[in-house]
C-alpha positions as CSV (number, residue, x, y, z in Angstrom):
1,M,-5.1,0.2,-25.8
2,P,-6.6,-3.1,-26.4
3,R,-9.8,-4.4,-24.1
4,P,-9.1,-6.8,-21.5
5,S,-10.0,-10.4,-22.4
6,N,-12.9,-11.7,-20.7
7,T,-10.7,-14.0,-18.6
8,E,-8.9,-11.1,-17.1
9,E,-12.0,-8.9,-16.6
10,R,-13.6,-11.8,-14.4
11,R,-10.1,-12.3,-12.3
12,Q,-10.0,-8.6,-11.7
13,Q,-13.9,-9.0,-10.7
14,I,-13.1,-11.7,-8.4
15,V,-10.0,-9.9,-6.7
16,D,-12.2,-6.8,-6.3
17,G,-14.8,-9.2,-4.6
18,L,-12.0,-10.3,-2.1
19,L,-11.0,-6.9,-1.5
20,K,-14.7,-5.8,-0.7
21,V,-15.2,-8.8,1.7
22,M,-11.9,-8.8,3.4
23,A,-11.9,-5.3,4.0
24,E,-15.5,-5.7,6.0
25,R,-14.7,-9.2,7.6
26,G,-11.0,-10.2,7.2
27,Y,-9.3,-13.0,5.2
28,E,-10.7,-15.9,7.5
29,R,-14.0,-15.0,7.2
30,A,-13.9,-14.4,3.1
31,S,-15.5,-17.6,1.9
32,V,-15.4,-18.3,-1.8
33,G,-19.4,-17.9,-1.8
34,E,-19.0,-14.5,-0.5
35,I,-16.0,-13.3,-2.6
36,A,-18.3,-14.8,-5.6
37,K,-21.3,-12.8,-4.4
38,A,-19.7,-9.4,-3.7
39,A,-18.0,-10.0,-7.4
40,G,-21.5,-10.4,-8.7
41,L,-20.5,-13.7,-10.2
42,G,-21.1,-17.5,-9.3
43,P,-19.0,-19.6,-7.0
44,G,-18.1,-22.0,-10.0
45,L,-16.5,-19.1,-11.8
46,V,-14.5,-18.0,-9.0
47,H,-13.0,-21.7,-8.8
48,Y,-12.7,-21.7,-12.6
49,H,-10.3,-18.8,-12.5
50,F,-8.4,-19.3,-9.2
51,S,-7.4,-22.7,-7.6
52,D,-8.1,-21.4,-4.1
53,K,-8.7,-18.4,-2.0
54,Q,-4.8,-17.9,-1.5
55,E,-4.3,-17.4,-5.1
56,I,-6.7,-14.7,-5.1
57,L,-5.1,-13.0,-2.1
58,L,-1.8,-13.0,-3.8
59,S,-3.3,-11.3,-6.8
60,L,-4.9,-8.7,-4.6
61,V,-1.2,-8.1,-3.1
62,D,0.0,-7.3,-6.7
63,R,-3.2,-5.2,-7.5
64,L,-3.0,-2.9,-4.5
65,A,0.8,-2.5,-5.1
66,A,0.0,-1.3,-8.8
67,R,-2.5,1.0,-7.3
68,V,-0.3,2.8,-4.5
69,R,2.7,2.5,-7.3
70,A,0.2,4.6,-9.8
71,R,-0.4,7.0,-6.9
72,V,3.1,7.5,-6.1
73,A,4.2,8.4,-10.0
74,T,1.2,10.7,-10.2
75,R,2.3,12.8,-7.2
76,L,6.0,12.7,-8.0
77,A,5.3,13.7,-11.7
78,K,3.9,16.8,-10.4
79,V,7.1,17.9,-8.3
80,K,10.0,19.7,-9.7
81,A,13.0,17.5,-10.8
82,D,15.3,18.9,-8.4
83,D,13.2,19.3,-5.5
84,A,14.2,16.1,-3.5
85,R,12.3,17.3,-0.2
86,A,9.1,17.6,-2.1
87,K,9.5,14.2,-3.6
88,V,9.8,12.6,0.0
89,D,6.4,14.6,0.7
90,A,5.1,13.1,-2.3
91,F,5.9,9.5,-1.5
92,I,4.2,10.0,2.0
93,D,1.1,11.6,0.5
94,A,0.8,8.8,-2.0
95,F,0.4,6.5,0.9
96,L,-1.4,8.5,3.4
97,A,-3.1,11.6,2.1
98,T,-6.9,11.7,1.9
99,G,-8.9,12.9,-1.2
100,A,-10.4,11.8,-4.2
101,D,-8.3,8.8,-4.8
102,A,-8.0,7.8,-1.2
103,D,-9.3,4.0,-0.7
104,P,-10.1,3.0,2.7
105,A,-11.0,-0.5,1.9
106,S,-7.6,-1.0,0.2
107,V,-5.8,0.1,3.2
108,A,-8.1,-2.0,5.6
109,S,-7.2,-5.1,2.9
110,W,-3.4,-4.4,3.3
111,V,-3.5,-4.6,7.0
112,T,-5.2,-7.8,6.9
113,I,-2.5,-9.1,3.9
114,S,0.1,-7.9,6.5
115,A,-1.4,-10.2,9.1
116,E,-1.6,-13.1,6.7
117,A,2.2,-12.7,5.7
118,I,2.9,-13.7,9.3
119,R,0.9,-17.1,8.9
120,Q,1.2,-17.9,5.4
121,P,4.8,-18.2,3.9
122,E,3.4,-17.6,0.2
123,V,1.8,-14.6,1.3
124,R,4.9,-13.3,3.1
125,A,7.2,-13.5,0.1
126,A,4.6,-11.6,-1.9
127,Y,4.3,-9.3,0.8
128,E,8.0,-8.8,1.4
129,K,8.6,-8.3,-2.3
130,V,6.1,-5.3,-2.3
131,V,7.5,-3.8,0.8
132,R,11.0,-3.9,-0.4
133,A,10.3,-2.3,-3.6
134,D,8.4,0.3,-2.0
135,L,11.1,1.0,0.9
136,E,14.1,0.9,-1.7
137,Q,12.2,3.8,-3.7
138,L,11.7,5.8,-0.4
139,E,14.9,5.3,0.4
140,S,16.2,6.6,-3.1
141,L,14.4,9.8,-2.3
142,V,15.7,10.2,1.1
143,S,19.1,9.6,0.1
144,A,18.7,12.5,-2.7
145,V,18.3,14.9,0.4
146,T,20.5,13.4,3.0
147,G,23.0,11.4,1.0
148,R,23.7,7.8,1.5
149,R,24.4,8.2,5.2
150,K,21.6,6.8,7.2
151,A,19.2,7.0,4.3
152,R,18.0,3.3,4.8
153,A,17.3,4.0,8.6
154,L,15.5,7.1,8.0
155,A,13.3,5.5,5.1
156,A,12.7,2.6,7.3
157,G,11.5,4.7,10.1
158,L,9.1,6.8,7.9
159,F,7.8,3.5,6.2
160,A,6.9,2.1,9.4
161,A,5.1,5.4,10.6
162,V,2.9,5.0,7.4
163,Q,2.3,1.1,7.9
164,G,1.6,2.2,11.4
165,Y,-1.3,4.6,10.4
166,F,-2.5,2.2,8.1
167,V,-3.1,-0.5,11.1
168,L,-4.7,2.5,13.6
169,S,-7.0,3.7,10.7
170,A,-8.1,0.1,9.7
171,S,-8.7,-1.0,13.3
172,S,-9.5,1.9,15.4
173,P,-10.3,5.1,12.9
174,D,-11.7,6.9,15.6
175,L,-8.2,7.2,17.1
176,V,-6.7,9.1,14.1
177,P,-7.8,12.5,13.5
178,A,-9.5,12.9,10.0
179,G,-6.7,13.9,7.4
180,S,-3.8,14.0,10.0
181,A,-1.8,11.0,9.0
182,A,0.3,12.4,5.9
183,G,0.8,15.8,7.5
184,T,2.0,14.2,10.7
185,V,4.4,11.8,8.9
186,K,5.6,14.7,6.5
187,R,6.5,16.8,9.7
188,M,8.4,13.8,11.1
189,A,10.3,13.6,7.8
190,A,11.2,17.3,7.8
191,G,12.6,16.7,11.3
192,L,14.4,13.7,10.4
193,L,15.7,14.9,7.2
194,D,16.8,18.4,8.7
195,T,18.8,16.5,11.6
196,A,20.4,14.2,8.9
197,E,21.3,17.3,6.8
198,A,22.7,19.2,9.6
199,R,25.0,16.4,10.5
200,E,26.1,15.8,7.0
201,D,27.0,19.5,6.9
202,A,28.8,19.4,10.2
């Protein structure tokens, strides 16, 4: 695998700098100077590699999406090909399970990105693209359990629960018992999928 270019490495450093600052202080208070400091670079390099702070934010959206998709792929690869229910659980685990690959700073940054998506049309477009792709993947996994009937609604409900846990854990972590999110949403999924299967069989 070829080594990333110096430009790519610098851009990654800068995006990681925004992630660090934004997880602690939010987007509005993440100045270029603060981003540069967190990245271990001078502000001039930030301006050289990115036209403005929003461009860094849009790169962060792509980075976070790639990270969670890698987690999903890793977990799905461990599930038997014909175990549709376990695939839904693996998807939920990828988003909510704690463990060595958990990343609270990324979760906090994603919550901030969702808020910025309300304010900034360019961020909204990037955010919507990521969420749409994730939701479509979950819908596909759910439909393998229930058939096409109501798969979109069930997937949307489960995905909303995931996003809700993100907001709670980022803004009021003491309200979420440690390690409870994935188990709770998987139990919700089991109840919804059992009901949907029973209706399909009736």
